DRENVEX-457729 format. One record per residue (C-alpha): x, y, z negated; residue in one letter. Coordinates in steps of 0.05 Angstrom, whole numbers, padded with zeros to 5 digits, always signed. Each point is the difference from the previous one (the first is absolute). Example, Ala and Ser with C-alpha at 12.3 -4.5 7.8 and 13.67 -1.06 7.14 Angstrom:
// DRENVEX-457729
+00246-00090-00156A/+00027+00069+00013S/
END
This chain:
// DRENVEX-457729
+00370+00171-00545M/+00002+00071-00011K/-00029+00053+00045L/+00069+00027+00023F/+00023-00064+00019S/-00074-00011+00035L/+00012+00058+00043V/+00077+00016+00014Q/-00009-00024+00071T/-00061+00059+00004L/+00021+00054+00055K/-00023+00066-00008E/-00040-00011-00061K/+00000+00050-00060E/-00007-00018-00077I/-00039+00048-00050L/-00004-00007-00078F/+00056-00060+00013P/+00002-00061-00054S/+00021-00062+00016N/-00046-00052-00029P/+00000-00071+00019E/-00056-00010+00046I/-00030-00073-00011L/-00048-00005+00063D/-00022+00045+00067L/-00071+00021+00023T/-00040+00042+00055Y/-00066-00026-00045D/-00029+00042-00037S/-00038-00054-00031R/+00073-00038-00013Q/+00036+00052-00041I/+00028-00024-00057R/+00040+00027-00045P/+00083+00002+00021G/-00017-00012+00070C/+00011+00060+00061L/-00064+00011+00032F/+00014+00029+00076A/-00063+00055+00026A/+00001-00034+00064I/-00049+00046+00050K/-00049-00051+00035G/-00039+00023+00054T/-00065-00015-00046A/+00029+00020-00072V/+00064+00044-00024D/+00039-00031-00044G/+00007+00071-00025H/-00064-00002-00030R/+00021-00052-00053F/+00061+00037-00033L/-00027+00016-00080K/-00039-00056+00007E/+00073-00039+00004A/+00030+00046-00051V/-00050-00008-00046E/+00014-00078+00009K/+00065+00009-00032K/+00026-00015+00081A/+00077+00005-00003A/+00019+00041+00064A/-00051+00028+00061L/+00027+00003+00069L/-00028+00058+00033V/-00002+00037+00059E/-00023+00055-00045R/+00010+00024-00066S/-00052-00001-00056L/+00020+00047-00046E/-00004+00017-00065N/+00014-00071-00019C/+00066-00042-00029S/+00003-00060+00028T/+00058-00005+00052P/-00025+00027+00075Q/+00044-00030+00050I/-00017+00036+00060I/+00001-00016+00083V/-00021+00016+00060H/-00034-00068+00012N/-00028-00032-00061T/-00007-00066+00048R/+00058-00011+00025K/+00034+00018-00065A/-00041-00054-00033L/+00031-00042+00051A/+00071+00013-00030E/-00019-00013-00072C/-00031-00066+00011A/+00067-00021+00042D/+00038+00015-00054V/-00046-00024-00067F/-00004-00066+00035Y/+00063-00013+00013G/-00006+00012+00068H/-00039-00070+00023P/-00008+00014+00076A/+00078-00008+00009E/-00006-00082-00031K/-00049-00014+00051L/+00002-00011+00075K/-00066+00047+00026L/-00023+00002+00056V/-00047+00073+00017G/-00051-00016+00057V/-00038+00068+00035T/-00057+00005+00045G/-00069+00011+00025T/-00015-00086-00002N/+00024-00057-00017G/+00039+00024-00069K/-00032-00056-00040T/+00018-00056+00044T/+00063+00008+00018T/+00011+00010-00084T/-00024-00073-00004Y/+00044-00021+00057L/+00054+00020-00040C/-00012-00029-00061D/-00012-00065+00035S/+00073-00006+00033I/+00025+00030-00070F/-00027-00059-00035S/+00026-00047+00054Q/+00071+00030+00007A/-00005-00008-00091G/-00014+00060-00026F/-00048+00011-00056K/-00044+00065+00038T/-00047+00061-00015G/-00055+00024+00037I/-00024+00082-00006I/-00065+00012+00036G/-00069+00002+00027T/-00017-00057-00019I/+00034-00004-00067Q/+00062+00000-00037Y/+00045-00061-00008K/+00058-00015-00051I/+00024-00072-00005G/-00062-00038-00003D/-00045+00048-00042R/-00049+00042+00050I/-00031+00074-00029Q/-00049+00040+00035K/+00016+00054+00038C/-00015+00062-00007K/+00035+00039+00063N/+00029-00033+00056T/+00068+00049-00020T/+00003+00011-00074P/+00025+00064-00025E/+00076-00007-00020S/-00007-00011-00077L/-00041-00062+00018D/+00053-00006+00051L/+00047-00015-00029Y/-00030-00036-00077Q/-00019-00037+00053M/+00065-00013+00029F/+00030-00017-00069A/-00048-00046-00013E/+00012-00040+00050M/+00072+00002-00007V/-00004-00016-00064E/-00049-00060+00020S/+00071-00036+00039G/-00045+00027+00060V/+00049+00004+00063D/-00034+00041+00063A/-00052+00045+00008C/-00058+00018+00072S/-00025+00071-00028M/-00050+00022+00058E/+00022+00084-00009V/-00064+00048+00028S/+00005+00070+00030S/-00034+00027-00055H/+00048-00029-00040A/+00057+00027+00036L/-00033+00073+00011D/-00008+00005-00076Q/+00070-00028-00023G/-00026-00055-00040R/+00062-00058+00031V/+00052+00063-00010H/+00072-00026-00011G/-00021-00082+00008I/+00052-00039+00030L/-00022-00035+00056F/+00035-00067+00028D/-00038+00003+00067T/-00057+00052+00017V/-00062-00025+00061V/-00027+00043+00047F/-00076-00047+00026T/-00026+00052+00046N/-00046+00069-00009L/-00066+00008+00021T/-00045+00055-00021Q/-00029-00003-00070D/+00006+00044-00061H/-00010+00075+00034L/-00042+00016-00054D/+00065-00001-00046Y/+00055+00021+00060H/-00050+00030+00051K/+00043-00002+00062T/+00037-00077+00014M/+00075+00044+00006E/-00010+00015-00066A/-00025-00078-00009Y/+00061-00014+00041F/+00049+00036-00050E/-00023-00025-00072A/+00016-00067+00027K/+00061+00024+00040S/+00023+00016-00072K/+00014-00086-00018L/+00062+00014+00046F/+00022+00057+00003T/+00006+00020-00077E/+00032-00067-00024I/+00061+00002-00048L/+00048-00041+00027P/+00022-00026-00052N/-00021-00072+00014K/+00021+00011+00083N/-00074-00011+00021P/-00017-00035+00067K/-00067+00019+00037A/-00050-00035+00041V/-00059+00030+00045I/-00040-00022+00047N/+00021+00022+00071S/-00062-00013+00041D/-00027+00044-00049D/+00009+00078+00020P/+00003+00030-00057Y/+00065-00058-00003G/+00026+00029+00051Q/-00003+00074-00035R/+00030-00030-00061L/+00061-00030+00029L/+00029+00072+00025Q/-00001+00022-00075K/+00010-00063-00034V/+00075+00017-00014K/+00010-00081-00045I/+00010-00063+00050P/-00047-00022+00026C/-00033-00066+00021L/-00065+00004+00050T/-00060-00044+00012Y/-00063-00008+00058G/-00022-00050+00047I/+00016+00049+00051H/+00059+00029-00027Q/+00060-00004-00043G/+00061-00050-00032E/-00051-00038-00046V/-00048-00029+00053R/-00075-00049+00008A/-00012-00033+00059K/-00053-00063+00032E/-00059+00029-00050L/-00050-00058-00015S/-00055+00026-00045L/-00054-00049-00025E/-00046-00007-00061W/+00054-00022-00047K/+00046+00046+00014G/+00055+00020+00066V/+00058-00035+00016S/+00059+00036+00038F/+00082-00004+00014T/+00040+00060-00036V/+00053+00025+00028L/+00062+00024-00029S/+00073+00038-00005P/+00017-00069-00048I/-00051-00041+00032G/-00063-00035+00032E/-00055-00046-00033F/-00070-00016+00014K/-00051+00012-00066T/-00058-00002-00022H/-00037+00054-00039L/-00068-00021-00041A/-00034+00065+00015I/-00026+00006+00074S/+00001+00067+00035G/+00050+00023+00045K/+00002+00074-00045F/+00031-00057-00063N/+00055-00014+00055V/+00018+00064-00004Y/+00003-00013-00071N/+00036-00053-00005A/+00060+00032+00054L/-00004+00041-00051A/+00012-00044-00062A/+00050-00042+00034I/+00042+00068+00024S/+00006+00003-00064T/+00021-00058-00017G/+00064+00006+00042I/+00018+00082-00022A/+00004-00031-00071L/+00047-00060+00029N/-00059-00065-00010I/+00024-00059+00042P/-00042-00017+00048I/-00025-00067-00029E/-00023+00041-00048T/-00046+00062+00040I/-00023-00060+00026Q/-00028-00041-00044K/-00028+00063-00035G/-00047+00018+00047I/-00018-00060+00021E/-00021-00004-00075A/-00035+00051-00018A/-00068+00002-00014E/-00077+00033+00014Q/+00010+00071-00022V/-00060+00015-00039R/-00044+00048+00041G/+00056+00002+00057R/-00038-00042+00061F/-00036-00049-00061E/-00047-00060+00027Q/-00049+00001-00036I/-00016-00093+00013H/-00067-00018-00038E/-00003-00056+00060G/-00048+00046+00047Q/-00002-00003+00063D/+00031+00081+00016F/+00053+00030-00023S/+00002+00053-00038V/+00061+00053-00032I/+00008+00037-00051V/+00063+00057+00012D/+00013+00068-00032Y/+00008+00030+00076A/-00021+00069-00012H/+00033+00041+00045T/-00012+00016+00085P/+00061-00042+00013D/-00001-00052-00063G/-00084-00009+00028L/+00029-00014+00068E/+00053-00042-00003N/-00044-00046-00047L/-00075+00001+00049L/+00059-00012+00062K/+00031-00060-00034S/-00069-00032-00034A/-00023+00015+00072K/+00041-00047+00041E/-00006-00054-00041L/-00085+00005-00007T/-00040-00033+00060K/-00058+00016-00022G/-00025+00073-00035N/+00035+00051-00030L/-00034+00013-00061I/+00036+00071-00035V/-00019+00028-00062V/+00025+00059-00030F/+00007+00073-00017G/+00039+00049-00028C/+00033+00036-00073G/-00038+00061-00028G/+00048+00067-00019D/+00049-00029+00058R/+00022+00012+00061D/-00070+00025+00048R/+00040-00001+00066G/+00010-00069+00014K/-00073-00020-00027R/-00026+00006+00072P/+00075-00043+00037L/-00032-00045-00045M/-00060-00008+00020G/+00019-00007+00079K/+00050-00046-00019I/-00052-00042-00033A/-00038+00009+00068E/+00052-00018+00041N/+00012-00068-00030Y/-00062-00018-00045G/-00056-00035+00041D/-00057+00022-00069I/+00024+00051-00040L/-00028+00008-00078V/+00029+00071-00016I/-00006+00007-00088T/+00034+00037-00057S/+00072-00022-00020D/+00021+00054-00058N/-00045+00052+00013P/+00018+00042-00065R/-00031+00061-00009T/-00021+00004+00076E/-00071-00016+00028D/+00010-00077+00018P/-00056+00022+00054L/+00047+00067+00029S/+00068-00048+00008I/-00046-00049+00040I/-00024+00054+00046R/+00062+00014+00008E/+00025-00071+00013I/-00058+00000+00053E/+00020+00066+00031A/+00049-00051+00031G/-00044-00057+00028I/-00042+00001+00066T/-00034-00072-00023Q/-00049-00022-00027K/+00014-00028-00079H/-00022-00009-00059E/+00006+00058-00067V/-00002-00029-00070E/+00025+00045-00052P/+00004-00059-00048D/+00052-00037-00005R/-00013-00060-00013K/-00069-00008+00047K/+00046+00026+00056A/+00043-00068-00016I/-00062-00035-00017E/-00023+00019+00079L/+00065-00016+00028A/+00001-00070-00024L/-00080-00011+00018T/+00013+00022+00078L/+00063-00052+00005A/-00008-00051+00047K/+00042-00064+00010P/+00074+00030+00034G/-00019+00069-00024D/+00043+00041-00049C/-00011+00047-00048V/+00062+00047-00031V/-00018+00051-00054I/+00050+00049-00008A/+00013+00069-00034G/+00024-00039-00081K/+00029-00064+00009G/+00023-00025-00060H/-00036+00050-00044E/-00049-00017-00052T/-00037+00065-00019Y/-00035+00056+00048Q/-00002+00068-00017I/-00060+00048+00002F/-00019+00080-00034K/-00005-00027-00070D/+00026-00068-00002K/+00038-00060+00018T/-00025-00051+00003I/+00031-00069+00004H/+00003-00034+00068F/+00027-00041+00046D/-00010-00030+00081D/+00019-00050-00005R/-00032-00027-00062E/-00062+00030+00030I/+00012-00056+00061V/+00007-00052-00053R/-00057+00003-00017N/-00046+00015+00044F/+00023-00065+00032F/-00005-00030-00072Q/-00073+00021-00001S/-00028-00025+00078H/+00003-00063+00034A/+00057+00022+00036V/+00012-00035+00074P/+00061-00050-00003Q/+00068+00003+00062S/-00005-00059+00035S/
END
């Protein structure tokens, strides 16, 4: 594609040393610069891509997309106000507007994004669609799975995946949309068919600083949508921020909740094997069973059901989709190795997420609730004592450990968690030993909840990243110890 055709839709641009070379590829990664590509210099939180402009010229990039020009350079430079947003528009043109050819659902909120996208995916599959998923656990393009780098990738990566989906015959894609992505413009210009708001509770304040800024970032998915697809919004009306969002939204909206909303759940029955409930909706009523336990997962199911309704999927198909949904990795995931107590691994890493998890586990547990958790380093420090207090409120035995300490001292993080705890508790910074300690303490009828990392298969320290999987630690423990068999 010729450069001028690629950038013709960019507004308020200036082109230095104009020529019209053929653009063979797009990249924002200096390591991927090839002759004939357009290199976009993106200002990230840690590195400014403008540092690599000279390298791009040396590697014979055909053009540079910049916010400030490189002096003494004859390579065409397109100067724009925001290279990240401009790259999104260029990628959309370069790949032939692939998002327009998909049923595209964007899910945002503090908790529940991953499970909601998987439940939507199950509904889409029952509707006969070939599906894709973009989110925290993995990227799925039809039958092909890719490792996840970010919950919501950069715009260029998104459009590449959308194009691959279209080429692979994918009809519908469910994707998580993070607040960072919304704030940074990574989903700029993407045309969603349906956008979903699950909830908003404290998280990411290391980045957003205030809950108000966090809310405004999330709101962008609903207030800055291009109207080309006549999108619909799905909003949790039981959530206070959902109520606020309803006052801002200018597109058609469908609300859901347990206590209020157009799509509601009643007659909830929670068991270890899942949760059964009755759905009330504008298109009918039905009873269903979700094979993932926890009251909070009823909200995720309602979000997916509402999405199906917004996309005009028949109610019978929606019901089949919910009932066919499988356990989502690291989301209230139960580990069964024949032991006579329960083990749950969950990604809960926010105060609200931990409280929902522990409350649901407590309701199902006859014996003691044993809680293993830590908090991530280099992240919102304010939530640490809050999570300590929540663990104390619901847990009978607490084992405080490390999550992903990153550049922080694990013991310093633990001390900040302990500020919210008054009862006696165990401290074991080594997460493997902490999990094994909890499993050793468990008695028949107890439940061990291991929170914070869920599906993750790594642990990040200051100087290294190691392989680490909570579920693997549990299974290895049971394989190497005599396991009391459940009766």
